[in-house]
C-alpha positions as a Markdown table, in Angstrom:
| # | Residue | x | y | z |
|---|---|---|---|---|
| 1 | Ser | -277.1 | -73.2 | -134.9 |
| 2 | Ser | -280.3 | -72.4 | -136.7 |
| 3 | Glu | -279.2 | -74.0 | -140.0 |
| 4 | Glu | -281.6 | -76.6 | -141.3 |
| 5 | Ile | -280.0 | -79.8 | -142.5 |
| 6 | Pro | -282.3 | -81.5 | -145.0 |
| 7 | Ser | -283.4 | -84.9 | -143.9 |
| 8 | Ala | -282.5 | -88.0 | -145.8 |
| 9 | Asp | -286.1 | -88.2 | -147.0 |
| 10 | Glu | -285.9 | -84.8 | -148.7 |
| 11 | Thr | -282.8 | -85.2 | -150.7 |
| 12 | Lys | -282.1 | -88.8 | -151.6 |
| 13 | Gln | -278.8 | -89.4 | -153.3 |
| 14 | Trp | -276.8 | -92.5 | -154.1 |
| 15 | Lys | -273.7 | -93.5 | -156.0 |
| 16 | Met | -273.6 | -95.8 | -158.9 |
| 17 | Thr | -270.7 | -97.4 | -160.7 |
| 18 | Leu | -271.2 | -98.2 | -164.3 |
| 19 | Val | -268.8 | -100.3 | -166.3 |
| 20 | Gly | -268.9 | -100.5 | -170.1 |
| 21 | Asp | -267.9 | -99.1 | -173.4 |
| 22 | Tyr | -267.1 | -95.4 | -173.3 |
| 23 | Phe | -269.4 | -94.4 | -176.1 |
| 24 | His | -272.2 | -96.6 | -174.7 |
| 25 | Leu | -271.8 | -94.9 | -171.3 |
| 26 | Leu | -272.0 | -91.5 | -173.0 |
| 27 | Glu | -275.1 | -92.5 | -174.9 |
| 28 | Leu | -276.6 | -93.8 | -171.6 |
| 29 | Phe | -276.0 | -90.4 | -169.9 |
| 30 | Ala | -277.4 | -88.5 | -172.8 |
| 31 | Ala | -280.5 | -90.7 | -172.9 |
| 32 | Trp | -280.9 | -90.3 | -169.1 |
| 33 | Glu | -280.7 | -86.5 | -169.2 |
| 34 | Gly | -283.1 | -86.4 | -172.1 |
| 35 | His | -285.8 | -88.1 | -170.1 |
| 36 | Pro | -288.0 | -86.3 | -167.6 |
| 37 | His | -286.7 | -88.2 | -164.6 |
| 38 | Ala | -287.0 | -86.8 | -161.2 |
| 39 | Thr | -283.3 | -87.4 | -160.8 |
| 40 | Glu | -280.2 | -85.6 | -161.8 |
| 41 | Ile | -276.9 | -87.3 | -162.4 |
| 42 | Thr | -273.4 | -86.0 | -161.9 |
| 43 | Leu | -270.5 | -87.8 | -163.4 |
| 44 | Met | -268.0 | -88.0 | -160.6 |
| 45 | Lys | -265.1 | -89.8 | -162.2 |
| 46 | Met | -264.5 | -91.8 | -165.4 |
| 47 | Ala | -261.5 | -94.1 | -165.5 |
| 48 | Pro | -260.5 | -96.5 | -168.3 |
| 49 | Ile | -260.1 | -100.1 | -167.2 |
| 50 | Ser | -258.9 | -101.2 | -170.7 |
| 51 | Pro | -258.7 | -99.4 | -174.0 |
| 52 | Ser | -262.4 | -100.2 | -174.7 |
| 53 | Val | -263.9 | -100.4 | -171.3 |
| 54 | Cys | -264.5 | -97.5 | -168.8 |
| 55 | Arg | -265.7 | -97.4 | -165.2 |
| 56 | Ala | -267.9 | -94.4 | -164.5 |
| 57 | Glu | -268.8 | -93.3 | -161.0 |
| 58 | Ile | -272.0 | -91.2 | -161.0 |
| 59 | Leu | -273.9 | -89.5 | -158.3 |
| 60 | Val | -277.7 | -89.8 | -158.6 |
| 61 | Arg | -279.8 | -87.2 | -156.8 |
| 62 | Gln | -283.5 | -87.3 | -156.5 |
| 63 | Thr | -284.6 | -83.7 | -157.2 |
| 64 | Ala | -288.4 | -83.9 | -157.2 |
| 65 | Pro | -291.3 | -86.4 | -156.9 |
| 66 | Val | -292.2 | -87.9 | -160.2 |
| 67 | Lys | -295.1 | -86.1 | -161.9 |
| 68 | Thr | -297.3 | -87.9 | -164.3 |
| 69 | Ala | -298.9 | -85.7 | -167.0 |
| 70 | His | -302.2 | -86.8 | -168.5 |
């Protein structure tokens, strides 16, 4: 087939598991998205471990090389 599959170098993505207080995790995601990272995060799944602790699985994808503005 003539379809091009992007190489691993072009689209880097990895999974991360974060464990912590639900609201702290939400703050972390909000802070992350508010920063000009060259990554985008997708929340895959959030599961409570206990009433105050959640485990969040996120997918981090590198979308572009980091540009530094002067």
